[in-house]
Every structure is written in C-alpha cells, then in structure tokens.
C-alpha positions, 0 to 999 in steps of 0.5 A: 566558544568553538563548541557553543556555536555547533551546539546552538545550531544543532539545538535549532535543528532539533527544535525544527524536528520537534516542531515537525512532529507537533505538526504531524501529530495535529495537522496531517489528518491524524494519520497515526490513528488506526480507527478508519475502518469500513464506513457505514454499511447499508445493504442494498435491496437487490445485491449488485453483481460482482466480478473478482479479478485476480492478477497472478504470476508465479503464485502457486506458493500462496494460492492454497491459502488465498484463493479458497477464501475468495471462492467461499465468499458468502455473497447474496448476489451474483459473483464470479472469480476471474484469475489471470495467469500472467505467464506463470512458470510454476503451474499457477493456472493449473493449481487454481483450477484444481483448488476450484474443483476441490473447494467449489464455491463461486465460479472460477475462470482462468485466463491468460493475457500473453506478454504485455505490449510496450507501455504496459506494466505486467500487473495492469496488463493482467488486470486489463485482461481480467476486466475484459473477461468480466465485462461479458457478465456486465457486473456492477462492481469489480473487486480487484484483489491480489493473489496473496490476499485472503478474505473473510467469508463476508468480505465481499458483502461488507465491501459492497454494502460500504460502497452502497451505503457511502456512495463510493466509487472505490472502497479499498482496504489495506490488508493486514500484512504478515508479521511473524518473522523478526524483520516483519515485526520491525519493518511491516507496521512501519510500512503501513504507518509511512503510507498513512503519513503520505496519504492520510486515510481521513483526507482520502474519503473527504468530499472535495479532497485532492488526496487519493490512494488505494491499496492494491490488494483489495479494491472494490471499483464501480464498473461504470466508473472504471469505464469513465476513468478508463481503468486500467488503460489510463494508468497502464504505465503505473508501477504504483498502480493502486495510487494511480487508480485512485487518482484516476477515479477522483480525476473523473469525479468519483469518490474514493474511500481507503481504510485499514482492514479487519478481516482481509489479510496478506498471506505472503511471507517476507522472512528475511530483510532482503525480501522486505528490502526488495518489496520497498526498493522495487518501487520507492523511486517510482513513488518519487517520480524518478526525480533527483531533487525530490529524492534529496528532499525525501532523504533530508526530510527523513533525516530531520524528522526521524534521525535527528531526535535520537541523535540529539539525545545521544549528542546532547548527553555526550556534550552536556547540553541538557536543552539539546537532549531534552528537545530531542527526547520530546521529539522522540517521544512524540514520534514513538507515541504516534507509532503505538496505535499501529503497533497495537493494530498489528498486535506487536510489543509496544517496546518497538515504538522507540526503534522507529528511527532505526526502521526509518533509516532502513527505509531511507537506505531502501529509497536510495537503493531504489534510485541506484538500481533505477540508474543501473537499469534495474528499476521498478519490477513486478514478478520478474519484469523490470521497468528500468527507463522512464521512457519505458514506464512514464511517470504517473504525473 
C-alpha cells in the first residue's frame, strides 16, 4: 500500500505529461514542422531601394566570412551597406573597409555611434546610428542583419520579393546556425526548436494573430513602418530586440512573417558548452521579464514536459509498474518525433532525438543560471556590456 500511492501519483503526473505532448503536437501551431520558408515571391516592376544595417562590435573574427556575402548581393535595385563599428577594440571597422576595397560590390559606409546613453542597449544604439545614416538615402526597406550572418547572393532579392508579394512590413529568416562541434550538434537544433515552440511561425504570419517574433540576424523592415513603429527608439531598452521589434511592428498595425532560412547562415562558432551556455543564459531571464514566479513556472513546465517521460520509463521499469513505463515511453516517443524534422533541417543524425530531455535539462540549468547572474548584478549582456538591473534595462512589457 505504501508503494502503491506514490506510483499512482507518478502515473497521473506522467499522464499529464503525455497529454501536454499531445496538445503541443496538434495545437501549438505545428511548431515542430520545418516547412515554413519564404512566402510566395512576386518581383516588383521597379525594385525598391534598400539599405543594409550591420551592428558590429569586436567582429573581426567573423567579418571575412560574412561581410563579402553582403557586398556581393545580386540585387536589381539600389542597395548600400552601413556597418556600425560600435566601439570595437579588434579593428572591426578597419577590416570592414579593407574587405570592401578587396571584394568590391555594394557601397559600404562604416560609422561609429559612440557609447550608448542610459536606457539603450548597445546593439540597438548601433542600429539607431545605422538607420540614421541610411535615412539620408531615403530607402524603402532596411535590412537589419548581424555581423556573423552570411547571405547567399540572391538573399536580398528574395527577401524583398517576399515582402512585396505578401504585403509584409517585416520579413525575417532564422539563419541556419553552425552545427559542427559536439556541443553545437546537441544544443543548437534544440535552440531553434524551443524558439519555434514559444513563437510558432505559422501564427506569426497569420493576419490578426497576436504572436510576434523575428530573428535578429536577418530582418527586412519597411522603412515607413520603422518610422511609424518608432524603431528602434520604442524598443531601446530591449535585450531580446528581435521579438520586441516584431511586437512593435504588429502593435503599429504592421504584418510580420518569420520562417526558417535556406541560404542565410550564421558563421559564428560555439565550440564549447561554455560558449553556448553564455549565449543562452545572457538573455534567458530577460525573456521571462525578470519575473520569479514566471521562472518557477518555466522550470516546473520544463520538468513536467521534458524530464518526466524518461524518468517515468526508468522508474516504471525499476518499480515494476508497466503503466508508468508505457505512458512515459509514449510521451518520450511523441517528444522525439516532434524533434526529428528539426534534426533533418540541420542535417544531424536522428538518434539525437531521444536525447532531447538531456538537452532540455541543460536549458533549464541555463535559465536558472541566467536568473542567478541577474541577481548577482551580472545580467543580460551584449558584447561586453552588461545590463544588470531592471531599472537600467526596463522589461519589454
């Protein structure tokens, strides 16, 4: 009798976990599918002008693999690149000019904004300076892209055609992140999987949907909408700037589209677990709006959804409880099945799918560490600048 009650209670917990996975499978915008790619493209009769804005701080290591791809864009209209060297100490600006002289292509302007004033995150201060430089050219579109993003030669053309054909104010692609090291293979596909679970791509592009998100590495923004939504001033405090940008655009009545990229790639390496840990933990607690109850709910939710199934299989087998083991195995199978498309997208071995609970546990620890660092005064950061206090960096709201 003493063992029956705990087993029965755990069985019900496992049933709830399985029910949660059935709901995620069918009712969360089919987030697990990877077929949301650039929408229908229609080439405009006259190609609009575009200014490309690249915030860059200490990016000399990745610029040789990324900047030439922007300069080499095969775009029928007028296009120009503005790289904002945000206080770099590694010669980023000088290297950018040298790459432009060596490779030619689109015109390049290198600017420097100085230190950001209070209330601005560094990246958005750099973006603001780049947009200010671009406005002198009166572009119809702005392409906001990070310094570690490499674009196929027709990337800009495809983005503009998609925005024109679909009537979107924002067209954003989640760049394919690098997956070469052991830790990158384990952690990176799950990063995109979890993001899509929070912000299902199908919901973002649906008219009338309140779900809003973008991927900061590749955001084509209509310049008129940038002014209407007061981008980036309205989101100057945002650590997770891409989601905040999409919310601001939708709040101003604009239309947003987000999907996976085919030929837009991040060249930034994350060879060690420490590198990936820092990437996630630097902003994870900001995503939860520095809210302790939301943190506790997130930890409990991750444990219920991702950790209970494998624990149920092991505990059920050890206790001789077939129902617990079977229900846990079903939940684990659904979980792994939803992860398979993302592994295929990243061209990774499918045997990684059953390891998703382990990866989720790592993300749980990263999220908790993000909160710990926040309360130690080492909160969200960008390129060496730390935004530790909510009064220094207000929540996104």
